[in-house]
BAROSE-160917 format. One record per residue (C-alpha): y, z, x; residue number from 0; residue in three letters. Coordinates in steps of 0.02 Angstrom, whole numbers, padded with zeros to 5 digits. Example, Ala and Ser with C-alpha at 12.3 -4.5 7.8 and 13.67 -1.06 7.14 Angstrom:
<nodes>
{{-00225,00390,00615},0,"Ala"} {{-00053,00357,00684},1,"Ser"} 
</nodes>
This chain:
<nodes>
{{03452,02608,-05361},0,"Unk"} {{03422,02422,-05327},1,"Unk"} {{03265,02351,-05407},2,"Unk"} {{03164,02193,-05369},3,"Unk"} {{03076,02125,-05523},4,"Unk"} {{02916,02033,-05477},5,"Unk"} {{02870,01941,-05636},6,"Unk"} {{03000,01904,-05770},7,"Unk"} {{02907,01882,-05932},8,"Unk"} {{02928,01992,-06086},9,"Unk"} {{02897,02153,-05990},10,"Unk"} {{03005,02100,-05843},11,"Unk"} {{03152,02065,-05957},12,"Unk"} {{03128,02230,-06049},13,"Unk"} {{03121,02326,-05884},14,"Unk"} {{03281,02235,-05833},15,"Unk"} {{03365,02301,-05990},16,"Unk"} {{03306,02481,-05970},17,"Unk"} {{03348,02483,-05784},18,"Unk"} {{03527,02433,-05823},19,"Unk"} {{03539,02564,-05962},20,"Unk"} {{03495,02693,-05829},21,"Unk"} {{03634,02625,-05715},22,"Unk"} {{03519,02532,-05593},23,"Unk"} {{03549,02358,-05522},24,"Unk"} {{03427,02212,-05520},25,"Unk"} {{03445,02141,-05344},26,"Unk"} {{03300,02016,-05348},27,"Unk"} {{03197,01923,-05477},28,"Unk"} {{03039,01825,-05437},29,"Unk"} {{02941,01726,-05566},30,"Unk"} {{02823,01579,-05559},31,"Unk"} {{02962,01449,-05564},32,"Unk"} {{03116,01557,-05534},33,"Unk"} {{03191,01658,-05392},34,"Unk"} {{03360,01745,-05386},35,"Unk"} {{03442,01869,-05268},36,"Unk"} {{03383,01955,-05109},37,"Unk"} {{03218,02049,-05097},38,"Unk"} {{03268,02143,-04940},39,"Unk"} {{03414,02226,-05031},40,"Unk"} {{03296,02313,-05152},41,"Unk"} {{03255,02498,-05144},42,"Unk"} {{03098,02475,-05249},43,"Unk"} {{02998,02334,-05329},44,"Unk"} {{02919,02331,-05502},45,"Unk"} {{02778,02205,-05525},46,"Unk"} {{02732,02142,-05698},47,"Unk"} {{02678,01968,-05646},48,"Unk"} {{02527,01867,-05703},49,"Unk"} {{02366,01933,-05623},50,"Unk"} {{02352,01783,-05506},51,"Unk"} {{02518,01825,-05423},52,"Unk"} {{02498,02014,-05413},53,"Unk"} {{02421,02032,-05240},54,"Unk"} {{02540,01911,-05152},55,"Unk"} {{02691,01988,-05240},56,"Unk"} {{02642,02165,-05194},57,"Unk"} {{02607,02119,-05013},58,"Unk"} {{02774,02028,-05001},59,"Unk"} {{02866,02187,-05050},60,"Unk"} {{02762,02308,-04948},61,"Unk"} {{02778,02207,-04788},62,"Unk"} {{02967,02216,-04812},63,"Unk"} {{02953,02407,-04824},64,"Unk"} {{02991,02407,-05010},65,"Unk"} {{02888,02528,-05117},66,"Unk"} {{02800,02448,-05265},67,"Unk"} {{02768,02503,-05444},68,"Unk"} {{02636,02390,-05524},69,"Unk"} {{02585,02374,-05705},70,"Unk"} {{02494,02207,-05697},71,"Unk"} {{02311,02219,-05749},72,"Unk"} {{02168,02097,-05721},73,"Unk"} {{02169,02101,-05530},74,"Unk"} {{02096,02273,-05491},75,"Unk"} {{01946,02204,-05395},76,"Unk"} {{02072,02192,-05251},77,"Unk"} {{02162,02358,-05271},78,"Unk"} {{02076,02438,-05120},79,"Unk"} {{02143,02293,-05016},80,"Unk"} {{02319,02332,-05075},81,"Unk"} {{02300,02519,-05045},82,"Unk"} {{02245,02487,-04865},83,"Unk"} {{02389,02363,-04842},84,"Unk"} {{02511,02493,-04908},85,"Unk"} {{02450,02627,-04788},86,"Unk"} {{02452,02504,-04642},87,"Unk"} {{02635,02465,-04681},88,"Unk"} {{02679,02649,-04705},89,"Unk"} {{02748,02614,-04878},90,"Unk"} {{02718,02675,-05056},91,"Unk"} {{02618,02600,-05200},92,"Unk"} {{02601,02663,-05378},93,"Unk"} {{02483,02578,-05500},94,"Unk"} {{02459,02620,-05683},95,"Unk"} {{02365,02525,-05817},96,"Unk"} {{02494,02593,-05938},97,"Unk"} {{02665,02672,-05904},98,"Unk"} {{02691,02744,-06078},99,"Unk"} {{02711,02933,-06070},100,"Unk"} {{02613,02947,-06232},101,"Unk"} {{02468,02845,-06164},102,"Unk"} {{02459,02950,-06007},103,"Unk"} {{02447,03107,-06114},104,"Unk"} {{02312,03014,-06213},105,"Unk"} {{02219,02984,-06048},106,"Unk"} {{02220,03172,-06018},107,"Unk"} {{02157,03210,-06194},108,"Unk"} {{02019,03079,-06171},109,"Unk"} {{01961,03163,-06009},110,"Unk"} {{01955,03333,-06093},111,"Unk"} {{01859,03266,-06243},112,"Unk"} {{01734,03176,-06131},113,"Unk"} {{01697,03338,-06038},114,"Unk"} {{01673,03431,-06202},115,"Unk"} {{01559,03294,-06268},116,"Unk"} {{01455,03282,-06109},117,"Unk"} {{01317,03405,-06163},118,"Unk"} {{01310,03322,-06335},119,"Unk"} {{01325,03138,-06289},120,"Unk"} {{01142,03094,-06328},121,"Unk"} {{01178,03136,-06511},122,"Unk"} {{01341,03039,-06515},123,"Unk"} {{01373,02853,-06495},124,"Unk"} {{01535,02831,-06398},125,"Unk"} {{01644,02676,-06408},126,"Unk"} {{01820,02615,-06374},127,"Unk"} {{01921,02493,-06478},128,"Unk"} {{02081,02412,-06415},129,"Unk"} {{02198,02294,-06509},130,"Unk"} {{02336,02192,-06427},131,"Unk"} {{02447,02043,-06464},132,"Unk"} {{02369,01871,-06461},133,"Unk"} {{02458,01820,-06300},134,"Unk"} {{02384,01959,-06192},135,"Unk"} {{02287,01875,-06053},136,"Unk"} {{02160,02006,-05998},137,"Unk"} {{02021,02074,-06107},138,"Unk"} {{01981,02216,-06116},139,"Unk"} {{02148,02294,-06076},140,"Unk"} {{02176,02394,-05917},141,"Unk"} {{02209,02545,-06028},142,"Unk"} {{02039,02527,-06112},143,"Unk"} {{01954,02512,-05943},144,"Unk"} {{02042,02671,-05882},145,"Unk"} {{01983,02762,-06039},146,"Unk"} {{01806,02698,-06013},147,"Unk"} {{01799,02749,-05830},148,"Unk"} {{01852,02926,-05873},149,"Unk"} {{01717,02938,-06007},150,"Unk"} {{01585,02869,-05888},151,"Unk"} {{01631,02999,-05757},152,"Unk"} {{01588,03141,-05878},153,"Unk"} {{01444,03073,-05984},154,"Unk"} {{01275,02987,-05973},155,"Unk"} {{01352,02813,-05980},156,"Unk"} {{01337,02714,-05819},157,"Unk"} {{01451,02567,-05859},158,"Unk"} {{01556,02488,-05995},159,"Unk"} {{01518,02323,-06081},160,"Unk"} {{01627,02213,-06189},161,"Unk"} {{01558,02207,-06367},162,"Unk"} {{01388,02278,-06320},163,"Unk"} {{01312,02451,-06322},164,"Unk"} {{01151,02534,-06266},165,"Unk"} {{01104,02707,-06203},166,"Unk"} {{01177,02674,-06030},167,"Unk"} {{01327,02566,-06072},168,"Unk"} {{01488,02611,-06163},169,"Unk"} {{01548,02481,-06288},170,"Unk"} {{01727,02416,-06282},171,"Unk"} {{01784,02313,-06431},172,"Unk"} {{01932,02203,-06384},173,"Unk"} {{02038,02123,-06521},174,"Unk"} {{02183,02001,-06497},175,"Unk"} {{02293,01972,-06649},176,"Unk"} {{02473,01957,-06704},177,"Unk"} {{02608,02046,-06604},178,"Unk"} {{02523,02216,-06585},179,"Unk"} {{02596,02304,-06430},180,"Unk"} {{02439,02408,-06408},181,"Unk"} {{02320,02520,-06507},182,"Unk"} {{02178,02615,-06423},183,"Unk"} {{02044,02720,-06508},184,"Unk"} {{01902,02822,-06433},185,"Unk"} {{01762,02865,-06555},186,"Unk"} {{01608,02975,-06547},187,"Unk"} {{01491,02949,-06696},188,"Unk"} {{01332,03043,-06740},189,"Unk"} {{01225,03045,-06897},190,"Unk"} {{01321,03198,-06954},191,"Unk"} {{01503,03167,-06910},192,"Unk"} {{01632,03070,-06811},193,"Unk"} {{01765,03123,-06685},194,"Unk"} {{01908,03002,-06650},195,"Unk"} {{02067,03004,-06547},196,"Unk"} {{02196,02865,-06557},197,"Unk"} {{02357,02806,-06477},198,"Unk"} {{02463,02673,-06564},199,"Unk"} {{02617,02598,-06483},200,"Unk"} {{02752,02542,-06606},201,"Unk"} {{02847,02440,-06476},202,"Unk"} {{02836,02394,-06291},203,"Unk"} {{02991,02494,-06245},204,"Unk"} {{02889,02645,-06192},205,"Unk"} {{02799,02542,-06060},206,"Unk"} {{02963,02476,-05988},207,"Unk"} {{03049,02645,-05985},208,"Unk"} {{02897,02725,-05902},209,"Unk"} {{02896,02592,-05766},210,"Unk"} {{03080,02625,-05726},211,"Unk"} {{03049,02814,-05722},212,"Unk"} {{02903,02785,-05603},213,"Unk"} {{03013,02678,-05491},214,"Unk"} {{03146,02814,-05486},215,"Unk"} {{03014,02941,-05437},216,"Unk"} {{02936,02830,-05301},217,"Unk"} {{03095,02814,-05196},218,"Unk"} {{03078,02893,-05021},219,"Unk"} {{02891,02926,-05042},220,"Unk"} {{02744,02864,-04938},221,"Unk"} {{02566,02842,-04998},222,"Unk"} {{02463,02795,-05151},223,"Unk"} {{02511,02866,-05320},224,"Unk"} {{02484,02853,-05508},225,"Unk"} {{02570,02914,-05666},226,"Unk"} {{02486,03084,-05656},227,"Unk"} {{02591,03115,-05501},228,"Unk"} {{02750,03061,-05590},229,"Unk"} {{02718,03164,-05747},230,"Unk"} {{02631,03310,-05657},231,"Unk"} {{02486,03312,-05778},232,"Unk"} 
</nodes>
């Protein structure tokens, strides 16, 4: 499989390494000040660019009939535009806020817990805490937003807010420190007890491997997909 890497920062380089370990070839690399190879030779593109470049990168690949796996966060106000563009070009697009297999299982557990808590939410104060390395650009993380949206869909909360909480808004606490690859906690606290679930990444490798697995799965498909489709969960 020939892969185009759109964005070549820490994640792009790690995806490069894992792709080669799985016997794939990097046919094209595009970064802010660097371009190498031929995009049109690629079988699939993986985008981990800065948020400002995500839409143009994705469109560039889709209009060349190259399916796209995207892990860039911080641009999702335009995702419906990309989905329509993908369908118009009869291509394939897969977005995930997190490609870690463990995190995607965590998403499933979070949904189940939110449904169980739904009748009891007035007695419990729900919140999310996420911790990432100091260089992470977006806050809160795309993973935290995904967790929040799933909770909102099953409970009395109507929206999430960064660092604030009231009866209608779910609090997300976002911390940037050190070199933490990602820790996410969901907490429900009442006057009597506390229920918590947590996922802690020890290294970024799981994100890179998951992105390559998603790219392998996306070949020869048409439409809009996510990691639930890849993992069948």
